[in-house]
Residue, then its C-alpha position, 0 to 999 in steps of 0.5 A: m016416481m017422477e019422470s024426467k023430461l028428455k032434453q034436446q040440444l038447441m045451441n052448439n059451441t059456435k052459437w055460444e061463442e058468438i054470444r060471448v064475443a058479441m056480449y064482450n063487445c056490447p056497449y053495456n056492461v051486463q051481467w050473466r048467469t048459467k044453469d048446468l044441465e047435469s048438476g042443476y047448479i046455477s052460477p052466481w051473476d058474473g060480468e066478465w064475458y071474455y074468460h069466465f063465460k067460456d070457462g068449462g065449455y058450453k056442452t052442459i049449459e041448459w040455459l044462460e040468463i042476461k040481466v038487463e036493468t034498463v029498457e035501453i040495455r034490454d033493447e040493445v041486448r035483444t038486438i044482438l041476440r036476434n042477429i045471432h038467432v037464438p032460442g030464448v025469451a025476454c022478461d022485464n029484467v032478464i033475457r034467457v037463452y036456452g041451450y036445451g029444451e024439452v023434446g017435442s016442445f015448442m021454442d021461440y026465438l029472440 
């Protein structure tokens, strides 16, 4: 039997809302998707931050991925997220923000 790892909440509604507003006001139209902590469902990519991102609330967002297709866009989004101070990682074409992380594990902040 596989043992599931305990998760701790890293983000709250205020931080998610800060991301939503900042990305809505971002000069680039970037897409996002989320993974639900409870069901494991990964949403399709979406570019609408104003209504769609907050639809259903933030409580079960395990992670948020933001697609960044150029260096310029990646730098802009990283600056936005760094100013909000959120847990996450930046890869080549995706920035992931963690809503939950494993208990006791190290989490880097953007």
